[in-house]
C-alpha positions, 0 to 999 in steps of 0.5 A, spaced: 507 456 519 504 462 516 509 468 515 508 475 516 513 481 514 512 488 516 515 493 511 516 500 511 515 502 503 519 507 501 516 513 497 517 512 489 516 504 490 510 500 487 507 495 491 508 489 487 514 485 485 514 487 477 513 492 473 513 492 465 511 499 463 515 502 458 520 505 456 523 503 463 520 499 469 519 503 476 522 501 483 518 495 486 518 490 492 523 486 488 529 490 490 528 489 497 531 482 498 524 480 500 523 472 501 519 468 495 512 466 496 510 473 500 505 478 497 502 485 500 496 485 504 494 491 501 497 497 497 500 503 498 500 508 492 507 509 489 508 516 492 506 514 499 511 511 504 509 507 510 507 500 513 506 494 509 504 487 511 507 481 507 504 474 508 504 468 505 497 466 507 493 467 501 487 467 505 489 472 510 491 476 504 484 476 502 482 478 508 486 484 509 485 487 502 478 485 500 473 491 501 468 486 503 471 485 509 471 492 511 477 491 515 478 498 519 485 501 516 488 508 519 492 513 514 496 519 516 496 524 510 501 529 509 499 535 505 501 542 502 498 548 504 491 548 508 485 544 505 479 547 505 473 543 508 471 541 501 477 538 500 477 534 506 470 531 505 472 525 501 478 524 505 473 523 512 468 518 508 474 514 506 475 516 499 480 519 495 481 527 494 482 530 487 
């Protein structure tokens, strides 16, 4: 039976279970008591917060996370100030803004 977990990832947490960075590790998913054997299907940046799907089904995880499957995703973005059209253009195309 496939397990699906909807998790509200807080700001400042890495979308992974371990961090071997130095000098000190950053907060990860391991600090939230999630069941063993589930993995994120997708990513949110450390500075992002929001809904994250975790599953123990590797095929489902790959289908959601792999860009070859072109699964549509919607992101809500909060910015400071008023971005101009040049700053918004990469976001409209689905890429990152600098």
